[in-house]
C-alpha positions in Angstrom: 152.8 60.2 -44.4 154.2 60.0 -47.9 153.1 57.2 -50.3 155.0 56.0 -53.3 153.6 56.1 -56.8 152.6 52.4 -56.8 150.6 52.8 -53.7 149.0 56.0 -54.9 148.0 54.2 -58.2 146.6 51.3 -56.3 144.4 53.6 -54.2 143.3 55.6 -57.2 142.4 52.4 -59.1 140.4 51.2 -56.1 138.6 54.5 -55.9 137.8 54.5 -59.7 136.5 51.0 -59.5 134.2 51.9 -56.7 133.0 55.0 -58.6 132.5 52.9 -61.7 130.2 50.5 -59.7 128.2 53.4 -58.4 127.8 55.0 -61.8 126.9 51.8 -63.5 124.1 51.3 -60.9 122.8 54.8 -61.3 122.8 54.5 -65.0 120.9 51.3 -64.8 118.3 52.8 -62.5 118.0 55.8 -64.8 117.5 53.6 -67.8 114.8 51.7 -66.1 113.1 55.0 -65.0 113.2 56.4 -68.6 111.8 53.2 -70.0 108.9 53.4 -67.6 108.3 57.1 -68.6 108.5 56.2 -72.2 106.0 53.3 -71.8 103.6 55.6 -70.0 104.0 58.3 -72.6 103.2 55.8 -75.4 100.2 54.6 -73.5 98.9 58.2 -73.1 99.5 58.8 -76.9 97.5 55.7 -77.7 94.6 57.1 -75.9 94.5 60.2 -78.1 
C-alpha cells in the first residue's frame, strides 16, 4: 500500500502529537519527583 505525502504527513503529525503528550507527562512527573527530592535534601541539611 502506497500513501501520498499528505497522508504520510498527517500520520507523522499524529504520531508526534502523541509522543509530545507522553513526553510532557513524563517531564511533569520527573519535575515533581525532583522537587520532592530537593525538599527532602533541604530538610536533611537543616538538621545538620
